[in-house]
N, C-alpha and C positions, 0 to 999 in steps of 0.2 A: 692374588694373581688376576691379571686383567681378563683372562679367559672366562672367568666366572660370570661376567656381565652377559656374555652370549648365551650361556646356559640359563641365566635368569630370564632372558627373553623367551627362550624355548619353554621354560616352566610357565611363564605367563600365558603363552599360547595354549599350552596343554590345559591349564586351569579354565581359561575362557571357553575352550572347545568342549571340555567335559561338562562344565556348568550349563552351557547352552543345550547340549544333548540330553542331559538329565532333566532339565526343565521341560523340554519338548516331550520327553517320555512320560513325565508325571502329569503334565497339564494339557496334553493333547491326545487325541486318539489317532490310531493309524490311518493315514490318508486324509486326515483333516487338513483343511487349508484356511489360513487367515490372511486377509489382505492387510498389509502394513502401509503401503503407498500405492496409489493408483486406483483402478477400478476392478471389477470382478474378472476382467479378461487379461489386462496387462498391468505391469507394475512390479513391485517387490512384495513377495508373499512368503509366509511360512507354510511349508507343505511337509507334513511328517511322512517320511518314507524309511523303510529298512532296506539297506543295500548289502547283499551278501557278497558283492564283488569289489571292484576297485573304485578309484575316484570318479566322480561325476556319473555314477550309475553304471559304469562299465562292468560286465560280469564275465566270469570264467566258468563256463558250464562244463564241469567234469566231476566225476564221483569224488575225487580227492582234491578238487580245485580249491575249495575253501581252506582246507588245512594247508595246502601248498602255498596259497596266497598269504596266510597268516605267518607261516615260517619265513617266507620271503620278506614280509614286512619287518619282522623282528631282525633278520639279518641286515636289512637295509638300514634300520634304525641304529644298530650297533656300528655299521660301517660309516654312516654319516657322522655319528658322534666322534668316532676315532679320527675321521678325516678333518673335522672341525678343530680338534685339539692339535693335530699335526700341522695344519695350515696356520693356526695361531702361533705356534712355536716358530714357524718360519717367517713370521711377521708379514703375512699376507695382507692384502688391502683390507682395511677395516670394513668397507662396504660389502665385500665378498663374505667376510665372516658373519656380518649381520644377516645376510641372505641365507647362509648355511644354518644359522640359528633358527630362522623362520622355517626352513625345510625340516630341520630336526624336530621342532615343536609339532609341526603338522604330522610328521611320520609317527611320532610317539602317540599323538592323540588318536590316530586310527588304529594303532596297535592295541591300545587299551580296549577299544570296542571289540576288536576281533578276538582278543585273548580272554576277556573277562565278562563281556555282556551276556554271553550265552549262559553263564553261571549265575550272575547276580540279577540280570534282567529277564532271563529265560527267553531271549529272542532268537535263539539259534534256529536255522531252517528245519523244517519237518524231516524226520528220519536221520538227523545227524547222529553219527556214532557216539559222540560225546559233546556236552556243552562247552567244554574247554576248547579254545582255539577255533570255535565255530560261531562266535557271536557275530551279529550283523551290525554294520556301521549305521548309525542314525544320521540321516540327512534331513535338512529342513529349509535351506536357503534356495529360493526359486525366483528367477527374474525373467518371466515371459515379457518380452518387449514389443514384438510384432510378429505377425504371421501372414502367410500367403500360400497360394497353390501354384506349383510349378506349371508352366505352359505345357500343353499336351504334346507339342512337337519336340520337347527336350528328351533325349534318350535317357533311359533308366529311371529318371525321376519325374517324367511327364505325368501330370495329373495328381501328384502326391502333395499332401499337406505338409507345410514346413512351419515350425515354430522356433523363433529365436528369442530367448535362449532357453532351450528345453531341459537340460540336465538340472537335477536337484543335488546340492552339495552341502558341505558344512564348513565350519571355521578351519578345521585342519586342512581340508582340500584347498581352501583359499590361501592359507599360509604357504603351503607348498607351491602353489601356482604363482603367487606373488614373488616368492624367493627365486624361482626358476626364471621367470620373465625378466626380473631386474638383472640377474646374472647375464642373460642373453643380450639385453640391451646395453649393458655397460661392461661387457667382457674385455673390450680394448683398454678401458680404464683400469679394470681390476687386474688384468694380467699383462698390461703393457710394460710394466717395469721388468717383469721376468723375461719378456720377449727381448727387451733392450739389452738385458744382461747376457742373453744367449748370443748376441751378435758380436763376432770377434773384432777387436780394434787393435791398431798398432800400439806399441809401447809409447811412441811419441805422443799419440793422441790422448793417452791416458794421463800424461803429465800436465800439471798446471801451466798456464800461459807463460809465467816467468821462467819456469824450468825449461819450457820448450825453447825460449830465446837463448838460454844459456847453452843448451845442447847444440843449437845451430852455430853459435859463436865458436864453441869448442871444435866443432867439425871443420869450420872454416879455417881456424888457426892451425889445425893439424895438416890441412891440405896445403897451406902456404909454406910450411917448413921444407927445406931442401932435403932431398932423398939421399 
């Protein structure tokens, strides 16, 4: 079945994501930073962080926030997988299906962290009621490109330091981000066929050109006959 190739891509994303996280966990210490490209200040770096929240370091500060976030991730993972199968059966655009596979792989990758890392890597936040479903996501990809200080006259941010790009993320986050961005950029191509099908057309317009001519001749012949 052709749909298997999309789940194979998702599986590849999951394996790459988990391999990178486990390598960082075993060969780096928390908050360690290694420069891959660039200098000590800017470039591409590996920066080991534990993220108890969502993608790109966003957190949900609540007593039950971590558990709720993990449950939400699991539900989203199931929903995305179901939607991928449904759209594949409807012969959706192949580009859209590949993007959904990227999103699915990224979603599963972070679900593995949240569900199991607290048990097997013991990285759950302090005072967590249980290590299950409280694991912290391992982030490591860091791209600080430039920085500056906002002018003092600017409201709200005047005098503040700004670093682009400051979030630290992982392969799973990247896969989700790339899939969503491609869908947004090419949505007219992905969904244009369905939009066209939804536009009502007359029965004559639906006929082939030669049939249209036959229809016109028949109508003219009928009108020429005496009443």
